[in-house]
C-alpha positions as CSV (number, residue, x, y, z in Angstrom):
1,M,163.8,63.3,60.1
2,D,164.9,65.3,63.1
3,R,165.5,69.0,63.1
4,K,169.3,68.8,63.0
5,N,169.3,66.5,59.9
6,F,166.6,68.6,58.3
7,L,168.7,71.8,58.6
8,E,171.8,70.0,57.4
9,T,169.9,68.9,54.3
10,L,168.8,72.5,53.7
11,K,172.5,73.6,53.7
12,K,173.2,71.1,50.9
13,K,170.2,71.4,48.5
14,I,167.0,73.3,47.8
15,L,164.0,71.3,48.8
16,L,160.8,71.2,46.7
17,L,157.4,71.5,48.3
18,D,154.2,70.3,46.6
19,G,151.6,72.6,45.1
20,G,147.9,73.5,45.5
21,Y,145.3,71.1,46.9
22,G,142.0,73.0,47.1
23,S,142.3,74.4,43.6
24,E,143.2,71.0,42.2
25,F,140.3,69.3,43.9
26,I,138.0,71.9,42.4
27,K,139.4,71.2,38.9
28,R,138.9,67.5,39.5
29,G,135.2,67.9,40.2
30,Y,135.0,68.2,43.9
31,S,133.9,71.8,44.3
32,N,130.9,71.0,46.5
33,I,132.7,69.3,49.3
34,P,135.2,70.6,51.8
35,A,138.7,69.5,50.7
36,E,139.5,68.0,54.1
37,L,136.4,65.8,53.9
38,L,137.9,64.0,50.9
39,N,140.3,62.3,53.3
40,I,137.5,60.1,54.6
41,M,135.0,60.2,51.6
42,H,137.4,59.9,48.7
43,P,140.9,59.0,50.0
44,E,141.9,57.8,46.6
45,V,141.5,61.3,45.2
46,V,143.9,62.7,47.8
47,Y,146.3,59.8,47.3
48,Q,146.4,60.4,43.6
49,L,147.2,64.1,44.0
50,H,150.0,63.3,46.5
51,N,151.4,60.7,44.1
52,E,151.4,63.2,41.2
53,Y,153.3,65.7,43.3
54,I,155.8,63.1,44.3
55,E,156.3,62.0,40.6
56,A,156.7,65.7,39.7
57,G,159.7,65.8,42.1
58,A,158.4,67.1,45.4
59,D,160.7,66.4,48.4
60,I,158.0,67.4,50.9
61,I,154.3,66.7,50.6
62,L,151.7,68.3,52.9
63,T,148.8,66.5,54.5
64,N,145.4,67.5,53.3
65,T,144.6,69.3,56.6
66,F,144.9,73.0,55.7
67,S,141.4,73.8,57.2
68,A,141.1,70.7,59.4
69,N,141.5,72.4,62.8
70,R,138.7,71.7,65.2
71,K,137.2,75.2,65.1
72,K,136.7,75.3,61.4
73,L,135.4,71.7,61.3
74,K,132.9,72.6,64.0
75,E,131.6,75.5,61.9
76,L,131.3,73.0,59.0
77,K,129.4,70.7,61.3
78,L,132.2,68.1,61.0
79,E,133.7,68.3,64.6
80,D,132.9,64.7,65.2
81,D,135.2,63.8,62.4
82,F,138.1,65.9,63.7
83,L,140.3,63.0,64.7
84,R,139.4,60.9,61.7
85,I,140.0,63.6,59.1
86,N,143.4,64.5,60.4
87,S,144.7,61.0,61.1
88,K,143.5,59.7,57.8
89,A,145.2,62.6,56.0
90,V,148.5,61.5,57.4
91,E,147.9,57.9,56.6
92,I,147.1,58.8,53.0
93,A,150.2,61.0,52.6
94,K,152.5,58.4,54.2
95,N,151.2,55.7,52.0
96,A,151.9,57.9,49.0
97,A,155.3,59.0,50.3
98,K,156.5,55.4,50.9
99,D,159.3,56.9,53.1
100,K,160.9,58.4,49.9
101,V,159.7,61.9,50.6
102,L,158.9,63.8,53.8
103,V,155.3,64.3,55.0
104,F,154.6,67.6,56.8
105,G,151.4,68.3,58.8
106,D,149.7,71.3,57.2
107,I,148.1,73.7,59.7
108,S,146.5,77.1,58.9
109,S,144.3,79.9,60.4
110,L,141.4,79.2,62.7
111,G,139.3,81.7,60.7
112,E,139.1,84.1,63.6
113,F,141.7,86.3,65.3
114,P,142.8,86.2,68.9
115,K,141.9,89.3,71.0
116,P,142.0,92.3,70.5
117,L,141.4,92.0,66.8
118,G,139.1,89.0,67.2
119,T,137.2,87.3,70.0
120,L,139.4,84.3,70.8
121,E,141.3,84.0,74.0
122,M,145.0,83.4,73.4
123,K,145.0,80.3,75.6
124,D,142.1,78.8,73.6
125,T,143.9,79.7,70.3
126,I,147.0,77.9,71.4
127,E,144.9,74.9,72.5
128,E,143.2,74.7,69.1
129,F,146.5,74.4,67.4
130,Y,147.8,72.0,70.0
131,Q,144.9,69.6,69.5
132,Q,145.4,69.4,65.7
133,A,149.2,69.2,66.0
134,K,148.9,66.3,68.5
135,I,146.8,64.2,66.1
136,L,149.2,64.9,63.2
137,Y,152.2,64.0,65.4
138,N,150.7,60.8,66.7
139,A,149.8,59.8,63.2
140,G,153.5,60.1,62.2
141,V,154.2,63.3,60.4
142,D,157.9,64.2,59.7
143,G,157.4,67.9,60.5
144,F,154.9,70.7,60.5
145,I,154.2,73.8,58.4
146,V,152.0,76.7,59.4
147,E,150.6,78.5,56.3
148,T,148.4,81.4,55.2
149,I,148.4,83.2,58.6
150,S,147.7,87.0,58.5
151,D,147.9,87.8,62.2
152,I,151.2,87.7,64.0
153,K,149.6,86.8,67.3
154,E,147.8,83.8,65.8
155,L,151.1,82.7,64.2
156,K,152.7,82.8,67.7
157,A,149.8,80.7,69.1
158,A,150.3,78.1,66.3
159,I,154.0,77.8,67.0
160,W,153.5,77.5,70.7
161,G,150.7,75.0,70.2
162,I,152.8,72.8,67.9
163,R,155.9,73.0,70.2
164,K,153.7,71.8,73.1
165,V,153.4,68.6,71.1
166,S,157.0,68.2,69.9
167,S,160.3,70.1,70.0
168,E,162.1,67.5,67.9
169,L,160.3,67.8,64.6
170,P,161.1,70.5,62.0
171,L,158.7,73.5,61.9
172,I,158.2,75.9,59.0
173,A,156.3,79.1,59.8
174,H,154.6,81.2,57.0
175,M,152.6,84.4,56.9
176,T,150.8,85.9,54.0
177,F,151.2,89.5,52.8
178,E,149.7,92.0,50.5
179,K,151.7,93.5,47.6
180,N,152.8,96.4,49.9
181,G,154.6,94.0,52.2
182,S,152.1,94.1,55.1
183,S,149.5,91.6,56.3
184,I,145.9,92.8,56.5
185,T,146.5,93.2,60.3
186,G,149.3,95.7,59.6
187,T,152.3,93.6,60.4
188,S,155.1,94.2,57.9
189,V,157.2,91.3,56.6
190,E,160.2,92.9,58.5
191,I,158.2,92.8,61.8
192,F,157.2,89.2,61.0
193,A,160.9,88.3,60.7
194,N,161.9,90.3,63.8
195,V,159.4,88.4,65.9
196,V,159.8,84.9,64.5
197,N,163.6,85.1,64.4
198,D,163.4,84.6,68.2
199,L,161.0,81.7,68.2
200,D,161.6,78.0,68.1
201,I,161.1,77.4,64.4
202,D,163.4,76.1,61.7
203,V,162.3,77.8,58.5
204,I,160.6,81.2,57.9
205,G,158.5,81.9,54.8
206,I,155.6,83.4,52.8
207,N,152.8,81.8,50.9
208,C,149.5,82.6,49.1
209,T,147.8,85.9,48.0
210,L,150.4,86.8,45.3
211,G,151.9,85.3,42.2
212,P,155.7,84.8,41.9
213,D,156.0,88.1,40.0
214,E,154.4,90.2,42.8
215,L,155.7,88.1,45.7
216,I,159.3,88.5,44.8
217,D,159.7,92.0,46.3
218,V,158.0,90.9,49.5
219,F,160.3,87.9,49.7
220,Q,163.3,90.0,49.2
221,K,162.4,92.1,52.3
222,L,162.1,88.8,54.2
223,S,165.4,87.6,52.9
224,F,167.1,90.8,54.1
225,S,165.5,90.5,57.6
226,T,166.5,87.0,58.7
227,N,169.3,84.5,58.8
228,K,166.9,81.5,59.1
229,P,166.4,79.2,56.2
230,L,163.7,80.6,53.8
231,S,160.6,79.0,52.3
232,V,158.2,80.4,49.6
233,E,155.0,79.3,48.0
234,P,153.5,81.7,45.5
235,N,150.1,81.4,43.8
236,A,149.9,80.7,40.1
237,G,148.9,84.2,39.4
238,K,145.4,85.6,40.1
239,P,142.3,83.4,40.0
240,I,139.8,84.0,37.1
241,Y,136.3,82.7,37.8
242,D,133.4,82.9,35.4
243,G,130.8,81.6,37.8
244,K,131.2,78.0,36.7
245,T,134.9,77.3,36.5
246,I,138.0,78.7,38.2
247,E,141.3,79.3,36.4
248,Y,144.8,80.3,37.4
249,R,146.3,81.2,34.1
250,M,150.0,81.5,35.0
251,T,151.5,78.6,33.1
252,P,154.1,76.4,34.6
253,E,156.7,77.8,32.2
254,V,156.0,81.4,33.2
255,F,155.9,80.5,36.9
256,G,159.3,78.8,36.5
257,M,160.8,82.0,35.1
258,Y,160.8,83.4,38.6
259,V,162.4,80.5,40.4
260,E,165.9,81.7,39.7
261,D,165.1,85.0,41.4
262,Y,164.0,83.2,44.6
263,V,167.1,81.0,44.5
264,E,169.3,84.1,44.2
265,L,167.6,85.6,47.3
266,G,168.5,82.5,49.3
267,A,165.3,80.3,49.1
268,N,165.9,76.9,50.8
269,I,162.4,75.5,50.1
270,I,160.2,76.4,47.1
271,G,156.7,75.2,46.3
272,G,153.4,76.4,45.1
273,C,150.1,77.6,46.6
274,C,146.7,78.2,45.1
275,G,146.5,77.3,41.4
276,T,149.8,75.5,41.2
277,T,149.7,72.0,39.8
278,P,152.0,69.0,39.5
279,L,153.1,70.5,36.2
280,H,154.2,73.7,38.0
281,I,156.1,71.6,40.5
282,K,157.8,69.6,37.8
283,V,159.0,72.8,36.1
284,I,160.4,74.1,39.5
285,K,162.2,70.8,39.9
286,N,163.9,71.2,36.6
287,M,164.9,74.7,37.6
288,I,166.4,73.8,41.0
289,K,168.0,70.5,39.9
290,N,171.6,70.3,41.1
291,R,171.4,73.8,42.5
292,K,172.9,74.4,45.9
293,T,171.4,76.7,48.5
294,K,172.8,80.2,48.2
295,K,173.6,81.2,51.8
296,I,173.6,84.9,52.3
297,Y,174.5,86.1,55.8
298,K,172.9,89.4,56.9
299,D,174.1,91.5,59.7
300,I,170.7,92.3,61.1
301,P,170.5,95.3,63.5
302,I,169.0,94.9,67.0
303,M,165.3,95.7,66.8
304,Y,162.1,95.5,68.8
305,S,158.5,95.9,67.7
306,S,154.8,96.0,68.3
307,R,152.5,94.4,65.7
308,T,152.8,97.5,63.5
309,I,155.9,99.4,64.5
310,L,159.5,98.2,64.1
311,K,162.3,100.2,65.8
312,K,166.1,99.9,65.7
313,Y,167.8,99.9,69.1
314,H,170.7,102.0,67.8
315,P,171.8,104.8,67.9
316,F,169.4,105.6,70.8
317,T,166.1,104.3,72.1
318,V,163.9,106.5,74.3
319,I,161.7,104.4,76.5
320,G,158.9,106.4,78.1
321,E,158.7,106.0,81.9
322,K,155.3,107.5,82.6
323,I,153.2,104.3,82.8
324,N,154.2,103.8,86.4
325,P,151.8,104.4,89.3
326,A,154.6,104.7,91.9
327,G,153.6,107.5,94.4
328,N,150.2,108.0,92.6
329,N,147.5,106.2,94.7
330,S,144.6,107.1,92.4
331,F,146.4,105.8,89.4
332,Q,147.2,102.5,91.2
333,K,143.6,102.2,92.3
334,E,142.4,102.7,88.7
335,I,144.6,99.8,87.6
336,E,143.3,97.6,90.4
337,E,139.7,98.4,89.3
338,F,140.4,97.5,85.7
339,N,140.2,101.1,84.6
340,F,143.0,101.6,82.1
341,E,142.1,105.1,80.8
342,E,145.1,106.7,82.5
343,I,147.5,104.1,81.0
344,I,146.2,104.8,77.5
345,K,146.3,108.5,78.0
346,R,149.9,108.3,79.2
347,A,150.8,106.0,76.4
348,N,149.5,108.4,73.7
349,S,151.0,111.5,75.3
350,Q,154.5,109.8,75.4
351,K,154.1,108.6,71.8
352,S,153.3,112.2,70.7
353,A,156.3,113.4,72.7
354,G,158.7,111.2,70.7
355,A,159.1,108.0,72.8
356,D,160.3,105.0,70.8
357,A,158.9,102.5,73.3
358,L,156.9,102.5,76.5
359,D,158.0,101.0,79.9
360,L,155.1,99.2,81.4
361,N,155.3,99.2,85.2
362,I,152.1,98.2,87.0
363,G,153.2,99.3,90.5
364,I,152.2,97.1,93.4
365,E,151.9,93.7,91.8
366,K,150.6,91.8,94.9
367,I,147.2,93.6,94.6
368,L,146.8,92.5,91.0
369,N,146.3,89.3,89.1
370,T,147.0,87.8,85.7
371,E,143.7,89.1,84.3
372,H,144.9,92.7,85.0
373,I,148.1,92.0,83.0
374,K,146.2,90.4,80.1
375,H,143.8,93.3,79.8
376,I,146.5,95.9,80.0
377,I,148.5,94.3,77.2
378,L,145.3,93.9,75.1
379,E,144.4,97.6,75.7
380,L,147.8,98.8,74.8
381,D,147.8,96.6,71.7
382,K,144.5,98.2,70.7
383,Y,145.0,101.8,71.7
384,S,148.8,102.3,71.4
385,S,151.0,101.1,68.6
386,L,154.3,101.7,70.3
387,P,156.5,98.7,71.3
388,L,156.6,97.8,75.0
389,S,159.3,97.4,77.7
390,L,157.8,95.0,80.2
391,D,158.8,96.1,83.7
392,I,157.0,93.2,85.4
393,Q,158.7,91.2,88.2
394,N,156.1,88.5,89.0
395,V,157.0,85.7,86.7
396,D,153.4,84.5,86.1
397,F,152.4,88.1,85.3
398,L,155.4,88.5,82.9
399,E,154.6,85.2,81.2
400,T,151.0,86.3,80.7
401,A,152.2,89.6,79.2
402,L,154.6,87.7,76.8
403,I,151.9,85.4,75.7
404,E,149.5,88.2,74.9
405,Y,152.1,90.6,73.4
406,P,152.1,90.5,69.5
407,G,155.5,92.0,68.8
408,R,159.1,91.6,70.1
409,P,159.3,93.3,73.5
410,I,162.0,94.5,75.8
411,I,162.0,92.6,79.1
412,N,163.0,94.7,82.1
413,S,164.9,93.1,83.8
414,A,166.9,90.3,85.4
415,R,169.5,90.3,88.1
416,L,172.5,88.0,87.7
417,T,171.3,85.4,90.2
418,K,170.6,81.9,89.1
419,K,166.9,82.0,90.1
420,D,166.1,85.3,88.4
421,L,168.2,85.0,85.3
422,D,167.4,81.4,84.5
423,K,163.7,82.0,84.4
424,K,164.1,85.1,82.2
425,L,166.4,83.2,79.8
426,E,163.7,80.5,79.6
427,F,161.2,83.2,78.7
428,I,163.3,84.7,75.9
429,K,164.0,81.3,74.4
430,K,160.3,80.5,74.3
431,Y,158.6,83.9,73.7
432,G,161.4,86.0,72.3
433,G,162.5,89.5,73.1
434,L,165.4,91.7,74.3
435,L,166.4,91.0,77.9
436,I,167.8,93.8,80.2
437,I,170.3,92.4,82.6
438,L,171.4,94.3,85.7
439,A,175.0,94.7,86.6
440,M,174.4,93.1,90.0
441,G,173.8,89.8,91.7
442,K,172.3,89.7,95.1
443,D,174.2,93.0,95.8
444,I,175.3,95.9,93.7
445,P,179.1,96.0,93.1
446,E,180.6,99.2,94.3
447,S,183.1,100.0,91.5
448,A,182.7,100.3,87.7
449,E,185.3,97.6,87.2
450,E,183.5,95.1,89.4
451,R,180.2,95.7,87.6
452,F,181.9,95.2,84.3
453,Q,183.7,92.1,85.3
454,L,180.5,90.6,86.7
455,I,178.9,91.2,83.3
456,Q,181.9,89.8,81.4
457,T,182.0,86.6,83.6
458,K,178.2,86.0,83.1
459,W,178.4,86.7,79.4
460,K,180.9,83.8,78.9
461,E,178.3,81.5,80.4
462,L,175.5,82.9,78.2
463,E,177.6,82.6,75.1
464,K,178.2,78.9,75.7
465,L,174.4,78.5,76.0
466,G,174.1,79.8,72.4
467,F,172.9,83.4,73.2
468,S,174.0,86.4,71.2
469,K,174.8,89.9,72.6
470,K,172.1,91.1,70.3
471,Q,169.5,89.5,72.7
472,F,170.7,91.5,75.7
473,I,170.9,95.0,77.1
474,V,173.0,95.8,80.1
475,D,171.8,98.2,82.8
476,P,175.0,99.6,84.6
477,L,172.7,100.9,87.4
478,V,171.9,104.5,88.3
479,L,171.4,105.4,91.9
480,S,170.3,108.6,93.6
481,V,172.9,111.3,94.0
482,A,170.9,112.4,97.0
483,A,172.0,109.2,98.7
484,N,175.7,110.2,98.2
485,Y,176.1,108.0,95.1
486,N,178.9,108.9,92.8
487,P,177.4,109.1,89.3
488,N,180.8,108.6,87.7
489,I,180.7,104.9,88.6
490,T,177.8,104.5,86.2
491,L,179.4,106.6,83.5
492,D,182.6,104.6,83.8
493,T,180.7,101.3,83.6
494,I,178.9,102.5,80.5
495,K,182.3,103.3,78.9
496,L,183.7,99.9,79.7
497,L,180.5,98.1,78.5
498,S,180.4,100.1,75.3
499,S,184.0,99.4,74.5
500,H,183.2,95.7,74.5
501,N,180.1,96.1,72.3
502,F,177.5,95.6,75.0
503,N,174.1,97.3,74.5
504,T,173.4,99.6,77.4
505,I,170.4,101.3,79.1
506,I,169.8,103.3,82.3
507,G,166.8,104.3,84.4
508,L,167.6,108.0,84.1
509,S,165.2,109.5,86.7
510,N,166.8,107.4,89.5
511,L,169.7,109.8,89.5
512,S,167.9,112.8,90.7
513,F,165.4,111.2,93.0
514,G,164.9,113.4,96.1
515,L,166.6,116.5,94.5
516,P,165.3,119.8,93.2
517,N,165.9,120.8,89.6
518,R,165.7,117.2,88.5
519,S,165.3,118.0,84.8
520,Q,168.7,119.9,84.6
521,I,170.5,117.1,86.6
522,N,169.1,114.4,84.4
523,A,169.9,116.3,81.2
524,A,173.5,116.9,82.2
525,F,174.0,113.2,83.1
526,L,172.3,112.0,79.9
527,S,174.6,114.1,77.8
528,R,177.7,112.6,79.6
529,A,176.3,109.1,79.4
530,I,175.7,109.3,75.6
531,Y,179.3,110.5,75.2
532,N,180.4,107.4,77.0
533,G,178.4,105.2,74.6
534,L,174.9,104.9,76.2
535,N,172.3,103.4,73.8
536,S,169.0,103.9,75.6
537,A,167.3,105.4,78.6
538,I,164.1,104.9,80.4
539,M,163.2,108.6,80.8
540,N,160.5,111.2,80.5
541,P,160.0,112.0,76.8
542,E,157.7,114.9,77.7
543,D,160.6,116.7,79.3
544,S,161.6,119.1,76.4
545,L,165.0,119.8,78.0
546,L,165.9,116.1,78.0
547,M,164.7,115.6,74.5
548,N,166.5,118.6,73.2
549,I,169.8,117.5,74.9
550,L,169.3,114.1,73.3
551,K,168.8,115.6,69.8
552,G,171.8,117.8,70.3
553,N,174.0,114.9,71.1
554,Q,172.7,112.9,68.2
555,L,173.4,115.8,65.9
556,L,176.9,116.1,67.1
557,D,177.4,112.4,66.7
558,G,175.9,112.4,63.2
559,N,173.1,110.2,64.4
560,L,170.1,112.5,64.2
561,V,167.5,110.8,62.1
562,I,165.0,113.3,60.7
563,E,161.9,111.1,60.2
564,N,159.3,111.9,57.6
565,K,156.4,113.3,59.4
566,I,152.9,111.8,58.9
567,E,150.8,114.3,57.0
568,N,148.9,116.7,59.3
569,R,145.6,115.3,60.2
570,D,142.8,117.4,61.7
571,K,142.2,117.2,65.4
572,L,139.0,115.2,64.9
573,V,140.7,112.4,62.9
574,E,143.6,112.3,65.3
575,N,141.4,111.9,68.3
576,I,139.4,109.1,66.7
577,L,142.6,107.2,65.7
578,Q,143.9,107.5,69.3
579,G,140.7,106.3,70.8
580,N,140.3,109.5,72.7
581,Q,136.5,109.6,73.3
582,E,136.7,112.3,75.9
583,N,138.4,114.8,73.6
584,L,136.3,113.8,70.7
585,K,133.1,114.4,72.6
586,T,134.4,117.9,73.7
587,I,135.0,118.8,70.1
588,I,131.6,117.6,69.1
589,Q,129.9,119.5,71.9
590,K,131.6,122.7,70.8
591,E,130.4,122.1,67.2
592,L,126.8,121.6,68.5
593,E,126.9,125.2,69.8
594,E,127.0,126.5,66.2
595,K,125.8,123.7,63.9
596,E,122.8,121.4,63.6
597,P,123.3,117.8,64.9
598,L,122.5,116.3,61.5
599,E,125.1,118.5,59.8
600,I,127.7,117.4,62.4
601,S,126.8,113.8,61.9
602,Q,126.9,113.8,58.1
603,N,129.4,116.5,57.2
604,I,131.9,116.4,60.1
605,L,132.0,113.0,61.9
606,A,131.1,110.9,58.9
607,K,133.6,112.8,56.7
608,A,136.3,112.2,59.4
609,M,135.5,108.4,59.2
610,E,135.7,108.6,55.4
611,Q,139.2,110.0,55.8
612,I,140.1,107.2,58.1
613,G,138.7,104.7,55.6
614,D,140.9,106.2,52.9
615,L,143.9,106.0,55.2
616,Y,143.2,102.3,55.7
617,S,142.7,101.8,52.0
618,E,146.0,103.5,51.2
619,G,147.9,101.4,53.7
620,K,148.7,104.4,56.0
621,I,146.8,102.8,58.9
622,Y,146.0,99.2,59.6
623,L,143.2,97.0,60.8
624,P,143.9,97.6,64.6
625,E,143.6,101.4,64.0
626,L,140.4,100.9,61.9
627,L,138.7,98.8,64.6
628,L,139.8,101.3,67.3
629,A,138.3,104.2,65.3
630,S,135.0,102.3,64.9
631,D,134.8,101.6,68.6
632,T,135.7,105.2,69.4
633,V,133.2,106.9,67.1
634,K,130.1,104.7,67.7
635,P,129.1,106.2,71.1
636,I,129.7,109.7,69.7
637,F,127.3,109.0,66.8
638,D,124.8,107.7,69.4
639,Y,125.3,110.9,71.4
640,I,124.6,113.1,68.4
641,N,121.7,111.0,67.3
642,Q,119.8,111.7,70.4
643,F,119.4,115.3,69.1
644,I,118.2,114.2,65.7
645,G,114.8,113.0,64.7
646,E,114.6,109.2,64.6
647,S,114.0,109.1,60.8
648,E,117.2,111.1,60.2
649,T,119.4,109.2,62.7
650,K,120.9,106.6,60.3
651,K,122.1,107.1,56.8
652,A,120.6,103.7,55.7
653,K,120.0,100.1,56.6
654,V,122.5,97.5,55.3
655,V,122.1,93.7,55.6
656,I,125.5,92.0,55.2
657,A,126.5,88.4,55.1
658,T,129.2,85.9,54.0
659,V,127.4,83.4,51.8
660,E,126.6,79.7,52.5
661,G,129.6,77.4,52.6
662,D,132.1,80.1,53.3
663,I,133.4,80.4,56.9
664,H,135.8,83.3,56.3
665,D,134.4,86.6,57.5
666,I,137.4,88.9,58.2
667,G,136.8,91.0,55.1
668,K,133.1,91.1,55.7
669,N,133.7,92.2,59.3
670,I,136.0,95.1,58.2
671,V,133.3,96.3,55.8
672,A,130.7,96.2,58.5
673,T,133.0,98.1,60.8
674,V,133.6,100.8,58.3
675,L,129.9,101.2,57.5
676,R,128.9,101.4,61.2
677,S,131.6,104.0,61.7
678,S,129.9,106.1,59.0
679,N,126.5,105.9,60.8
680,F,125.0,103.1,58.6
681,E,122.7,100.7,60.4
682,V,124.3,97.3,59.8
683,I,122.6,94.0,60.3
684,D,125.3,91.4,60.2
685,L,124.0,87.9,59.5
686,G,127.5,86.4,60.0
687,K,129.2,83.8,57.9
688,D,128.1,80.6,56.1
689,V,124.6,82.0,55.8
690,E,122.1,80.0,53.8
691,T,120.6,81.8,50.8
692,Q,117.0,81.6,52.2
693,K,118.1,83.1,55.5
694,I,119.6,86.1,53.7
695,V,116.5,86.5,51.5
696,E,114.3,86.3,54.6
697,A,116.4,89.0,56.4
698,V,116.0,91.3,53.4
699,R,112.2,90.7,53.3
700,K,111.9,91.4,57.0
701,E,114.4,94.3,57.4
702,K,113.7,96.0,54.0
703,P,117.3,97.4,53.7
704,Q,118.4,99.8,51.1
705,I,121.6,97.8,50.6
706,L,122.6,94.2,50.7
707,G,126.3,93.3,51.0
708,L,127.5,89.8,50.1
709,S,131.0,88.4,50.6
710,A,132.7,85.2,49.3
711,M,136.4,84.5,49.9
712,M,136.5,81.0,48.5
713,T,136.2,80.3,44.9
714,T,133.9,77.3,45.7
715,T,131.3,79.6,47.2
716,I,131.2,82.4,44.7
717,G,128.3,80.9,42.9
718,K,126.2,81.4,46.0
719,I,126.3,85.1,45.4
720,E,124.5,84.7,42.1
721,E,122.0,82.4,43.8
722,V,121.2,85.0,46.5
723,V,120.9,87.8,43.9
724,N,118.5,85.8,41.8
725,E,116.3,85.1,44.8
726,V,116.4,88.7,46.2
727,R,115.4,90.1,42.8
728,K,112.1,88.2,43.1
729,L,111.1,90.4,46.1
730,S,108.6,93.2,45.6
731,F,110.9,96.1,46.6
732,P,114.2,97.3,45.3
733,V,117.5,96.8,47.1
734,K,121.0,97.7,45.9
735,I,123.4,94.7,46.0
736,I,127.1,95.1,46.5
737,A,129.5,92.1,46.5
738,G,133.2,91.6,47.5
739,G,135.7,89.1,48.7
740,A,139.1,87.7,47.8
741,S,137.7,85.6,44.8
742,M,135.2,88.2,43.5
743,N,135.9,90.7,40.8
744,K,133.9,93.4,38.9
745,Q,133.1,91.2,35.9
746,L,131.7,88.4,38.2
747,A,129.6,91.0,40.1
748,N,128.1,92.2,36.8
749,N,127.5,88.6,35.6
750,F,125.8,87.7,38.8
751,G,123.5,90.8,38.6
752,C,125.0,92.8,41.4
753,D,124.8,96.6,41.3
754,A,128.4,97.0,42.3
755,Y,131.7,95.3,43.3
756,A,134.0,96.7,46.0
757,K,137.6,95.7,46.1
758,D,137.9,96.8,49.7
759,A,136.0,98.4,52.6
760,S,136.9,102.0,51.7
761,E,135.5,101.5,48.1
762,G,132.4,99.8,49.5
763,L,131.7,102.8,51.8
764,K,132.0,105.3,49.0
765,I,129.7,103.2,46.8
766,C,127.1,102.9,49.6
767,K,127.3,106.6,50.4
768,R,126.8,107.5,46.7
769,W,123.7,105.2,46.5
770,I,122.1,106.8,49.5
771,E,122.7,110.3,48.2
772,E,121.0,109.2,44.9
773,I,118.1,107.8,46.8
774,N,117.7,110.9,49.0
775,Y,117.9,113.2,46.0
776,G,115.7,111.0,43.7
777,D,118.5,110.4,41.2
778,D,117.9,107.2,39.5
779,N,121.0,107.3,37.3
């Protein structure tokens, strides 16, 4: 089925996806073998489950390839079977489908994030998805679904990799979210929609993590944030595992009670994820039988975003202009030498001053290359959470930035010439974003009417191509008054554009170039421009006169939004969160004048990191900020430790590992990061670590604490195995366990000393244990 027919079908009826695969294979006695390996070892088992889902009423079945990407198979030592596993999965599914139902190729996370949150290069990430999609396509799938992705950048890579293979087949794109509506990497469901609304997909949706009762609120936020068809796959509640068997206790009947709610919110496709069975699918089928899709059109405002911050373009957007080395040779030289400290410093200062977004201008582009661009985008993603306006003219550089950027950027800008505009239109179609178009072709029209007519004429062409005004911002052009330019031409152009519902922006500082008293001139012009309908300006947010004029105009227009301020944080915490090592070191050096190094390490720096851990646990900061804090504070701990006796340097030694058979280590890595940030010595053995290797590391390192992680229900039993072996050693060690499938009862049953639901709780438990050891408290 091609995309057009697929979308027409979705307008007429609600389609039913199948249910869980991994959880069903475990129930059927295949817990000790990777699910994807069943395609070649026991194809009849996979065929039987497909057939049961079809008999239950599924309109779409998914290939048994959820974790069959090349990277994960390599980690399972199955890379040689990559082609065979994927192609066989399609063959089995198509044999079961018998052309009566659709077969979609199932693709999921690689198990590691792209940079800066992980170590993967974006080009390699795209290639991994491309390779799997190519096999599935050649084997004859009817479409694709991307599931259980928690990083927006990885999702983009998956979409682009699949679209390299085919632009004709339908594509469903899912992310997975916590109950608070954010992914573990800090992307809200609204940002997910804002980014993916632009991309070349057909259906947007959510799956996994939550049951239908908890997922409904998150799905509602998604429904209100997009006009694309919607898909949803809840879990059958929370998994219960007693060390031997796993249960999802939400019955098909209870699961089915929530189907009506999803239908009312506009769901076009409904299925089940972990724990759902053919019986769950049968109940859903009965609930949606003869139900037509409920189409709900939403007037979604114009927005742009980073991975963690979503901003509305209206009523006014302040785009900071200070990341621009024009006229600053030393700044330009730093960029050329891959020194981005000044960029980060300027980004943070503009953010503090009230900028909504940052204009990124890299200066003299001919002395730079794509590696400069890639590193700058990665650094700003890591150190600054504000959305970006990409003021990059070299098309290769701009494309590099768009590939690396995790959010929905503003692209600055395109002249109305065929060569320039066509390339930028190609970019926003593929990569998304808001495009600034200049009211000029090869030359700048002299009058306001001519500029407006040029935009009007070009807009008719863009409209025929399927573009919306919400994808564009018009720059009416501001020139220097010092060059005898009449500023009223710009003001009149703004008025004409605004009266026809065009979004507008100006480069404010161009007006006063070469003049004294620039701030006053800019402020006066800004006030008049806002009165004429201006929506945005690239300007200096650190100019208090400009910002006060802006706020005054917003107040008079009834558009002043008084945002809730983030609670006051002490200077130490704020500098750590901003990655400002220089300021942080200055604060610590001042403390060293009055306090002992050990006191500063334990009672000041460690306490600050504990606060940051609490902020992460409470959902007030996200994984990018947590990783940045860890990177920032580590050299400061090292600096303090040089003044402390070696025996007092570290709080304690911790060995940490993800157990054998489990290749998921995101949670374990977060715990290791938090512990290191609080001055624990962490020996990270990695993922899929054999029991004997963990025991040997404990014997050799003699840690005070052993941390064990298991995300998969099939590997939880390995935690008990490790605990039993470690307890045979001749010295005591505290054991703490965690992971998506672990719980307190299991930890107790396995003989662990504690269970931690997240990194923050794990840190508190470890700190308490060390205090007990230090003070000889055995209770």
